[in-house]
C-alpha positions as CSV (number, residue, x, y, z in Angstrom):
1,E,-81.8,-167.0,82.3
2,G,-80.5,-167.2,79.0
3,R,-79.9,-168.6,75.7
4,C,-77.8,-172.5,75.7
5,G,-75.6,-170.2,73.5
6,E,-74.5,-167.3,75.9
7,W,-74.7,-169.9,78.2
8,A,-72.0,-172.3,76.6
9,N,-70.2,-168.4,75.6
10,A,-69.5,-167.9,79.2
11,F,-68.9,-171.4,80.4
12,C,-66.0,-171.7,78.1
13,L,-64.9,-168.4,79.6
14,C,-65.1,-170.1,82.9
15,C,-63.2,-172.7,81.6
16,R,-60.5,-170.8,80.1
17,A,-59.8,-168.7,83.4
18,L,-59.6,-171.6,85.7
19,G,-56.6,-172.9,83.1
20,F,-59.1,-175.5,81.4
21,E,-58.8,-175.9,77.4
22,P,-62.9,-175.3,76.1
23,R,-64.0,-175.4,72.8
24,R,-67.5,-174.1,71.9
25,T,-69.9,-176.9,70.4
26,E,-72.3,-176.2,68.1
27,D,-75.2,-179.0,66.9
28,W,-77.4,-177.4,63.7
29,T,-80.5,-179.2,65.2
30,D,-80.4,-176.0,67.9
31,H,-78.4,-176.1,70.7
32,V,-74.7,-175.2,71.6
33,W,-73.1,-176.7,74.3
34,V,-69.3,-177.2,75.7
35,E,-66.8,-179.3,75.4
36,V,-63.1,-179.5,77.8
37,F,-60.1,-181.4,77.3
38,D,-59.0,-183.4,80.4
39,G,-55.3,-184.0,79.4
40,K,-56.6,-187.2,77.4
41,E,-60.1,-186.9,75.7
42,W,-62.5,-184.3,75.1
43,L,-65.6,-184.0,77.8
44,H,-69.0,-182.7,77.2
45,L,-70.2,-180.4,79.2
46,D,-73.8,-178.7,79.0
47,S,-73.9,-176.1,81.9
48,C,-77.5,-174.9,80.8
49,E,-78.5,-178.8,81.8
50,A,-75.7,-179.5,84.8
51,T,-74.4,-182.7,83.0
52,L,-70.8,-183.9,82.2
53,G,-70.2,-186.9,79.8
54,S,-73.3,-187.7,78.2
55,P,-73.4,-186.9,74.6
56,L,-75.7,-189.3,74.0
57,M,-78.3,-187.1,76.1
58,Y,-79.2,-185.1,72.5
59,E,-80.1,-188.2,70.5
60,Q,-81.3,-191.0,73.5
61,G,-82.9,-188.8,75.9
62,W,-84.3,-185.4,74.3
63,G,-85.0,-187.4,70.8
64,K,-83.2,-185.1,68.6
65,K,-82.4,-186.2,65.1
66,L,-78.7,-185.0,64.5
67,S,-76.7,-183.6,61.4
68,Y,-73.9,-181.7,62.0
69,V,-72.4,-180.9,65.7
70,I,-69.1,-178.8,65.3
71,S,-66.4,-178.5,67.9
72,F,-65.1,-174.5,67.7
73,S,-62.0,-173.1,69.5
74,N,-59.5,-170.5,68.7
75,E,-56.8,-173.4,67.5
76,E,-59.1,-175.8,66.1
77,V,-62.9,-177.0,64.2
78,I,-63.1,-180.2,64.8
79,D,-66.6,-182.3,63.0
80,V,-67.6,-184.5,66.2
81,T,-70.6,-185.4,65.3
82,R,-70.1,-189.3,66.0
83,R,-69.3,-188.8,69.3
84,Y,-73.2,-187.4,70.1
85,T,-74.9,-190.7,68.0
86,K,-75.5,-194.4,68.4
87,D,-75.8,-194.9,64.9
88,Y,-74.1,-192.3,62.9
89,N,-74.9,-193.9,59.1
90,N,-78.5,-192.9,60.2
91,V,-77.7,-189.3,60.8
92,L,-75.1,-189.5,57.2
93,T,-78.8,-190.0,55.8
94,R,-79.8,-186.5,57.2
95,R,-76.5,-184.8,56.2
96,N,-77.2,-183.0,53.0
97,L,-76.4,-179.3,53.1
98,I,-72.7,-180.2,51.5
99,D,-71.1,-182.7,50.8
100,E,-69.4,-185.3,52.8
101,N,-66.0,-184.6,51.3
102,Y,-66.0,-180.7,50.8
103,L,-67.4,-180.2,54.6
104,K,-64.0,-182.1,55.6
105,L,-61.7,-179.7,53.2
106,I,-63.6,-176.6,54.5
107,I,-62.6,-177.8,58.1
108,A,-59.3,-178.8,57.0
109,M,-58.8,-175.0,55.8
110,L,-60.2,-173.8,58.5
111,N,-57.5,-175.2,61.1
112,I,-54.7,-174.3,59.0
113,D,-55.5,-171.0,59.2
114,L,-56.2,-171.2,62.5
115,Q,-53.1,-172.7,63.6
116,K,-50.8,-171.1,60.9
117,D,-49.2,-168.7,64.1
118,I,-48.8,-171.4,66.8
119,D,-45.5,-172.6,67.3
120,D,-44.5,-175.8,66.6
121,E,-44.3,-177.5,70.1
122,R,-48.3,-176.1,70.3
123,L,-48.7,-177.4,66.7
124,N,-47.6,-181.2,66.7
125,Y,-49.6,-181.2,70.5
126,I,-53.1,-180.4,68.9
127,L,-51.7,-182.7,65.1
128,E,-51.2,-185.7,67.5
129,R,-54.5,-184.6,70.0
130,Q,-56.7,-184.6,67.2
131,K,-55.1,-187.7,65.9
132,R,-56.2,-189.1,68.9
133,E,-59.7,-188.1,68.7
134,Y,-60.7,-189.2,65.0
135,L,-58.6,-192.3,65.8
136,M,-60.9,-192.6,69.3
137,L,-64.8,-190.8,66.8
138,S,-64.0,-193.9,64.7
139,E,-64.9,-196.7,67.2
140,P,-68.7,-197.4,67.0
141,N,-70.3,-195.8,70.2
142,N,-71.5,-198.9,72.1
143,R,-71.2,-198.1,75.6
144,E,-73.7,-198.4,77.8
145,L,-76.2,-195.0,78.5
146,S,-75.9,-192.6,81.9
147,K,-78.9,-191.6,83.7
148,D,-78.6,-188.1,82.2
149,E,-78.6,-189.8,79.2
150,V,-82.4,-191.7,79.0
151,Q,-83.7,-188.2,80.0
152,G,-85.4,-185.5,78.4
153,R,-84.3,-182.2,78.5
154,K,-85.2,-180.2,81.4
155,S,-83.9,-176.2,80.6
156,G,-86.3,-174.6,79.4
157,D,-90.5,-174.7,80.6
158,V,-92.4,-177.7,79.6
159,E,-94.0,-176.0,76.9
160,W,-90.9,-174.7,74.8
161,R,-89.6,-178.1,75.2
162,K,-93.1,-179.9,73.8
163,N,-93.1,-178.0,71.0
164,R,-89.5,-178.4,70.7
165,G,-90.4,-182.4,71.0
166,E,-86.8,-182.6,73.8
167,L,-89.6,-184.3,76.5
168,G,-88.1,-187.6,75.9
169,S,-90.0,-190.5,77.4
170,N,-88.8,-190.1,80.9
171,D,-90.6,-186.0,81.0
172,N,-93.8,-188.2,79.6
173,N,-93.6,-191.0,82.3
174,N,-92.8,-188.4,85.0
175,N,-95.7,-187.0,83.7
176,N,-97.7,-189.6,83.7
177,N,-96.7,-190.1,86.9
178,N,-97.7,-186.7,88.2
179,N,-101.1,-187.5,87.1
180,N,-100.9,-191.2,88.9
181,N,-100.1,-189.3,91.8
182,T,-102.3,-186.5,91.4
183,N,-105.4,-188.7,90.8
184,D,-104.2,-191.0,94.2
185,I,-104.3,-187.4,96.5
186,I,-107.8,-186.9,94.3
187,N,-109.0,-190.4,94.9
188,N,-108.1,-190.3,98.7
189,N,-109.6,-186.9,99.4
190,E,-112.8,-188.0,98.5
191,S,-112.2,-191.0,100.1
192,K,-111.8,-189.8,103.4
193,K,-114.6,-186.9,102.9
194,K,-117.1,-190.1,102.7
195,R,-116.0,-191.4,105.8
196,K,-116.5,-188.3,107.9
197,K,-120.4,-187.6,106.1
């Protein structure tokens, strides 16, 4: 039970307690999850969906029309939208809340403020890591989709997910399969009744 933001907050604390470096990731179309640094890169981790390393699930599986996806920690703020889409140019058409250059400036100012008291060694590490991440984010997201990335949302009841438009095509197929299975069971039972008569 609980909302995605509560799950993300609790999961960030669990990750930190275990020695991992997490950050809270917010999608402006109303979802929150965690990214965890594995020593090389930031991994998508959605505790509500019990999913690791499936960043395209929201766009490709749930059918979300993403706009802004921003990650926050006590040391940095990063626009990670590119990690969560296959078509960033399409996403840009929906990013109309703020001028892109002004957004970059605000993020840079937030990072300066967050990092002002960090020692030089840690700051150099963070800045180097950010540089590598921005390089990775600038590359096209052409990889093959995972199983988790092609299915609709799992958390929440069906009616709620349907109202949000997050069932995805997989759930519709499952519903059709369930209906077909139900029809098969009904038909088999009717056939058995007719044979008994």
